[in-house]
N, CA, C and O atoms as a GROMACS GRO file, in nm:
protein
  288
    1MET      N    1   2.776   2.361  19.788
    1MET     CA    2   2.899   2.433  19.823
    1MET      C    3   2.884   2.500  19.958
    1MET      O    4   2.801   2.590  19.973
    2ASN      N    5   2.960   2.459  20.053
    2ASN     CA    6   2.952   2.506  20.187
    2ASN      C    7   3.076   2.587  20.225
    2ASN      O    8   3.126   2.572  20.337
    3LEU      N    9   3.126   2.670  20.138
    3LEU     CA   10   3.244   2.748  20.168
    3LEU      C   11   3.203   2.885  20.218
    3LEU      O   12   3.098   2.938  20.182
    4LYS      N   13   3.288   2.942  20.303
    4LYS     CA   14   3.270   3.076  20.355
    4LYS      C   15   3.348   3.174  20.263
    4LYS      O   16   3.439   3.134  20.191
    5PRO      N   17   3.309   3.302  20.268
    5PRO     CA   18   3.383   3.397  20.186
    5PRO      C   19   3.535   3.393  20.222
    5PRO      O   20   3.572   3.394  20.340
    6GLY      N   21   3.616   3.389  20.121
    6GLY     CA   22   3.763   3.380  20.139
    6GLY      C   23   3.810   3.237  20.128
    6GLY      O   24   3.930   3.218  20.106
    7ASP      N   25   3.727   3.136  20.142
    7ASP     CA   26   3.767   2.993  20.132
    7ASP      C   27   3.785   2.958  19.981
    7ASP      O   28   3.717   3.008  19.891
    8SER      N   29   3.882   2.868  19.966
    8SER     CA   30   3.914   2.820  19.829
    8SER      C   31   3.889   2.672  19.821
    8SER      O   32   3.886   2.602  19.922
    9GLY      N   33   3.871   2.623  19.698
    9GLY     CA   34   3.855   2.475  19.677
    9GLY      C   35   3.867   2.445  19.530
    9GLY      O   36   3.892   2.531  19.446
   10THR      N   37   3.848   2.316  19.503
   10THR     CA   38   3.853   2.264  19.363
   10THR      C   39   3.718   2.201  19.336
   10THR      O   40   3.663   2.129  19.419
   11ILE      N   41   3.667   2.230  19.219
   11ILE     CA   42   3.536   2.172  19.181
   11ILE      C   43   3.558   2.024  19.154
   11ILE      O   44   3.641   1.984  19.072
   12CYS      N   45   3.479   1.944  19.225
   12CYS     CA   46   3.482   1.797  19.207
   12CYS      C   47   3.381   1.752  19.100
   12CYS      O   48   3.414   1.676  19.009
   13GLN      N   49   3.258   1.802  19.112
   13GLN     CA   50   3.156   1.773  19.015
   13GLN      C   51   3.043   1.876  19.026
   13GLN      O   52   3.026   1.940  19.130
   14PHE      N   53   2.967   1.890  18.919
   14PHE     CA   54   2.861   1.990  18.914
   14PHE      C   55   2.727   1.937  18.967
   14PHE      O   56   2.638   2.016  19.000
   15GLY      N   57   2.714   1.808  18.976
   15GLY     CA   58   2.585   1.758  19.027
   15GLY      C   59   2.467   1.788  18.938
   15GLY      O   60   2.478   1.781  18.816
   16ASN      N   61   2.357   1.820  18.997
   16ASN     CA   62   2.231   1.840  18.921
   16ASN      C   63   2.206   1.986  18.895
   16ASN      O   64   2.111   2.044  18.949
   17ILE      N   65   2.289   2.047  18.812
   17ILE     CA   66   2.265   2.189  18.779
   17ILE      C   67   2.209   2.195  18.637
   17ILE      O   68   2.221   2.100  18.560
   18ASP      N   69   2.147   2.310  18.604
   18ASP     CA   70   2.087   2.332  18.474
   18ASP      C   71   2.201   2.317  18.368
   18ASP      O   72   2.309   2.376  18.380
   19PRO      N   73   2.171   2.234  18.264
   19PRO     CA   74   2.264   2.212  18.158
   19PRO      C   75   2.310   2.338  18.086
   19PRO      O   76   2.422   2.345  18.037
   20VAL      N   77   2.221   2.438  18.081
   20VAL     CA   78   2.255   2.565  18.013
   20VAL      C   79   2.363   2.636  18.098
   20VAL      O   80   2.458   2.693  18.043
   21LEU      N   81   2.349   2.632  18.234
   21LEU     CA   82   2.447   2.692  18.321
   21LEU      C   83   2.580   2.618  18.316
   21LEU      O   84   2.687   2.679  18.321
   22LYS      N   85   2.571   2.488  18.307
   22LYS     CA   86   2.697   2.407  18.298
   22LYS      C   87   2.772   2.441  18.171
   22LYS      O   88   2.894   2.452  18.172
   23ARG      N   89   2.698   2.457  18.059
   23ARG     CA   90   2.757   2.496  17.934
   23ARG      C   91   2.821   2.632  17.944
   23ARG      O   92   2.934   2.652  17.898
   24ARG      N   93   2.747   2.730  18.008
   24ARG     CA   94   2.798   2.868  18.023
   24ARG      C   95   2.927   2.863  18.105
   24ARG      O   96   3.024   2.930  18.070
   25LEU      N   97   2.931   2.788  18.212
   25LEU     CA   98   3.051   2.779  18.294
   25LEU      C   99   3.163   2.722  18.211
   25LEU      O  100   3.275   2.772  18.218
   26ALA      N  101   3.138   2.619  18.133
   26ALA     CA  102   3.240   2.563  18.046
   26ALA      C  103   3.294   2.660  17.943
   26ALA      O  104   3.412   2.660  17.909
   27ASP      N  105   3.202   2.745  17.893
   27ASP     CA  106   3.247   2.850  17.800
   27ASP      C  107   3.340   2.950  17.867
   27ASP      O  108   3.424   3.010  17.800
   28LEU      N  109   3.326   2.968  17.998
   28LEU     CA  110   3.410   3.058  18.076
   28LEU      C  111   3.539   2.991  18.118
   28LEU      O  112   3.627   3.054  18.177
   29GLY      N  113   3.551   2.858  18.087
   29GLY     CA  114   3.669   2.784  18.127
   29GLY      C  115   3.663   2.725  18.268
   29GLY      O  116   3.764   2.686  18.326
   30ILE      N  117   3.539   2.721  18.320
   30ILE     CA  118   3.521   2.660  18.453
   30ILE      C  119   3.463   2.521  18.439
   30ILE      O  120   3.352   2.502  18.390
   31SER      N  121   3.541   2.424  18.485
   31SER     CA  122   3.503   2.286  18.472
   31SER      C  123   3.545   2.206  18.597
   31SER      O  124   3.602   2.261  18.691
   32GLU      N  125   3.516   2.079  18.596
   32GLU     CA  126   3.561   1.995  18.709
   32GLU      C  127   3.714   1.999  18.712
   32GLU      O  128   3.781   1.983  18.610
   33GLY      N  129   3.768   2.021  18.835
   33GLY     CA  130   3.913   2.038  18.850
   33GLY      C  131   3.959   2.179  18.860
   33GLY      O  132   4.075   2.206  18.890
   34SER      N  133   3.865   2.274  18.832
   34SER     CA  134   3.899   2.417  18.835
   34SER      C  135   3.908   2.464  18.983
   34SER      O  136   3.828   2.422  19.067
   35ALA      N  137   4.005   2.551  19.012
   35ALA     CA  138   4.018   2.608  19.147
   35ALA      C  139   3.923   2.732  19.151
   35ALA      O  140   3.920   2.814  19.060
   36ILE      N  141   3.846   2.738  19.264
   36ILE     CA  142   3.758   2.858  19.280
   36ILE      C  143   3.777   2.911  19.424
   36ILE      O  144   3.825   2.842  19.514
   37GLN      N  145   3.738   3.034  19.438
   37GLN     CA  146   3.739   3.104  19.568
   37GLN      C  147   3.605   3.174  19.581
   37GLN      O  148   3.561   3.240  19.488
   38VAL      N  149   3.536   3.160  19.700
   38VAL     CA  150   3.419   3.231  19.725
   38VAL      C  151   3.456   3.374  19.769
   38VAL      O  152   3.532   3.394  19.864
   39LYS      N  153   3.402   3.472  19.701
   39LYS     CA  154   3.431   3.612  19.736
   39LYS      C  155   3.327   3.669  19.832
   39LYS      O  156   3.362   3.734  19.930
   40GLN      N  157   3.197   3.642  19.804
   40GLN     CA  158   3.096   3.689  19.896
   40GLN      C  159   2.956   3.627  19.867
   40GLN      O  160   2.929   3.583  19.756
   41TYR      N  161   2.873   3.626  19.965
   41TYR     CA  162   2.736   3.583  19.951
   41TYR      C  163   2.653   3.711  19.956
   41TYR      O  164   2.666   3.788  20.051
   42CYS      N  165   2.570   3.737  19.857
   42CYS     CA  166   2.490   3.860  19.859
   42CYS      C  167   2.370   3.844  19.953
   42CYS      O  168   2.327   3.732  19.981
   43LEU      N  169   2.321   3.950  19.999
   43LEU     CA  170   2.215   3.953  20.096
   43LEU      C  171   2.082   3.904  20.040
   43LEU      O  172   2.061   3.908  19.919
   44TRP      N  173   1.993   3.857  20.128
   44TRP     CA  174   1.858   3.818  20.099
   44TRP      C  175   1.848   3.708  19.991
   44TRP      O  176   1.760   3.712  19.905
   45GLY      N  177   1.938   3.613  19.998
   45GLY     CA  178   1.930   3.503  19.902
   45GLY      C  179   1.982   3.535  19.761
   45GLY      O  180   1.952   3.464  19.665
   46GLY      N  181   2.056   3.642  19.750
   46GLY     CA  182   2.111   3.682  19.617
   46GLY      C  183   2.221   3.588  19.573
   46GLY      O  184   2.242   3.485  19.637
   47PRO      N  185   2.290   3.620  19.467
   47PRO     CA  186   2.390   3.530  19.412
   47PRO      C  187   2.513   3.515  19.498
   47PRO      O  188   2.536   3.594  19.589
   48VAL      N  189   2.591   3.412  19.469
   48VAL     CA  190   2.717   3.389  19.528
   48VAL      C  191   2.821   3.439  19.428
   48VAL      O  192   2.813   3.406  19.310
   49VAL      N  193   2.916   3.517  19.474
   49VAL     CA  194   3.024   3.575  19.384
   49VAL      C  195   3.147   3.485  19.406
   49VAL      O  196   3.198   3.470  19.517
   50LEU      N  197   3.191   3.427  19.292
   50LEU     CA  198   3.301   3.334  19.288
   50LEU      C  199   3.412   3.393  19.202
   50LEU      O  200   3.387   3.471  19.110
   51GLU      N  201   3.535   3.352  19.234
   51GLU     CA  202   3.651   3.388  19.152
   51GLU      C  203   3.711   3.258  19.098
   51GLU      O  204   3.735   3.164  19.174
   52CYS      N  205   3.734   3.254  18.967
   52CYS     CA  206   3.797   3.141  18.905
   52CYS      C  207   3.876   3.185  18.788
   52CYS      O  208   3.822   3.251  18.698
   53GLY      N  209   4.003   3.152  18.785
   53GLY     CA  210   4.089   3.190  18.674
   53GLY      C  211   4.100   3.339  18.657
   53GLY      O  212   4.112   3.388  18.544
   54GLY      N  213   4.096   3.416  18.768
   54GLY     CA  214   4.108   3.559  18.758
   54GLY      C  215   3.982   3.633  18.721
   54GLY      O  216   3.985   3.755  18.709
   55GLN      N  217   3.873   3.564  18.702
   55GLN     CA  218   3.747   3.632  18.670
   55GLN      C  219   3.644   3.608  18.777
   55GLN      O  220   3.637   3.502  18.839
   56LEU      N  221   3.562   3.712  18.795
   56LEU     CA  222   3.456   3.707  18.895
   56LEU      C  223   3.326   3.672  18.827
   56LEU      O  224   3.299   3.721  18.718
   57LEU      N  225   3.245   3.589  18.889
   57LEU     CA  226   3.116   3.558  18.837
   57LEU      C  227   3.018   3.541  18.948
   57LEU      O  228   3.057   3.504  19.059
   58GLY      N  229   2.889   3.568  18.925
   58GLY     CA  230   2.783   3.548  19.014
   58GLY      C  231   2.698   3.430  18.972
   58GLY      O  232   2.665   3.416  18.854
   59ILE      N  233   2.662   3.345  19.067
   59ILE     CA  234   2.579   3.228  19.035
   59ILE      C  235   2.471   3.219  19.145
   59ILE      O  236   2.497   3.244  19.263
   60ARG      N  237   2.352   3.183  19.102
   60ARG     CA  238   2.238   3.175  19.196
   60ARG      C  239   2.278   3.075  19.308
   60ARG      O  240   2.343   2.973  19.283
   61LYS      N  241   2.236   3.107  19.429
   61LYS     CA  242   2.261   3.022  19.544
   61LYS      C  243   2.200   2.883  19.524
   61LYS      O  244   2.261   2.782  19.561
   62LYS      N  245   2.079   2.876  19.465
   62LYS     CA  246   2.011   2.750  19.448
   62LYS      C  247   2.088   2.658  19.346
   62LYS      O  248   2.075   2.535  19.351
   63GLU      N  249   2.164   2.718  19.258
   63GLU     CA  250   2.249   2.648  19.162
   63GLU      C  251   2.381   2.611  19.230
   63GLU      O  252   2.430   2.500  19.211
   64ALA      N  253   2.438   2.700  19.310
   64ALA     CA  254   2.570   2.684  19.367
   64ALA      C  255   2.567   2.564  19.467
   64ALA      O  256   2.668   2.496  19.486
   65VAL      N  257   2.453   2.538  19.529
   65VAL     CA  258   2.455   2.427  19.630
   65VAL      C  259   2.474   2.292  19.565
   65VAL      O  260   2.504   2.195  19.634
   66HIS      N  261   2.457   2.281  19.432
   66HIS     CA  262   2.481   2.158  19.362
   66HIS      C  263   2.625   2.131  19.322
   66HIS      O  264   2.660   2.022  19.276
   67ILE      N  265   2.706   2.230  19.340
   67ILE     CA  266   2.848   2.218  19.299
   67ILE      C  267   2.928   2.158  19.415
   67ILE      O  268   2.937   2.216  19.523
   68GLU      N  269   2.984   2.042  19.391
   68GLU     CA  270   3.069   1.975  19.498
   68GLU      C  271   3.207   2.026  19.486
   68GLU      O  272   3.267   2.023  19.378
   69VAL      N  273   3.260   2.076  19.598
   69VAL     CA  274   3.392   2.137  19.608
   69VAL      C  275   3.475   2.070  19.711
   69VAL      O  276   3.431   2.051  19.825
   70ALA      N  277   3.597   2.032  19.674
   70ALA     CA  278   3.698   1.979  19.772
   70ALA      C  279   3.771   2.098  19.824
   70ALA      O  280   3.827   2.174  19.745
   71VAL      N  281   3.774   2.119  19.957
   71VAL     CA  282   3.840   2.229  20.018
   71VAL      C  283   3.991   2.212  20.011
   71VAL      O  284   4.043   2.104  20.039
   72SER      N  285   4.061   2.319  19.974
   72SER     CA  286   4.205   2.315  19.968
   72SER      C  287   4.270   2.394  20.070
   72SER      O  288   4.393   2.399  20.075
   0.00000   0.00000   0.00000
């Protein structure tokens, strides 16, 4: 995921992320085809804050890089 804060896109595929994380995202209603927006990147390699479906979530940067997003 190479989006800057404020950029939006649609999830194309999750790639090689942890299956537990993929399941957790699915439980939150986040799947391929979901629209997301990057809110912020935390300092010193901290999590990426995303908004999807009106909810905010933090995801590790090392996991977020595996999510393919089509910029809208």
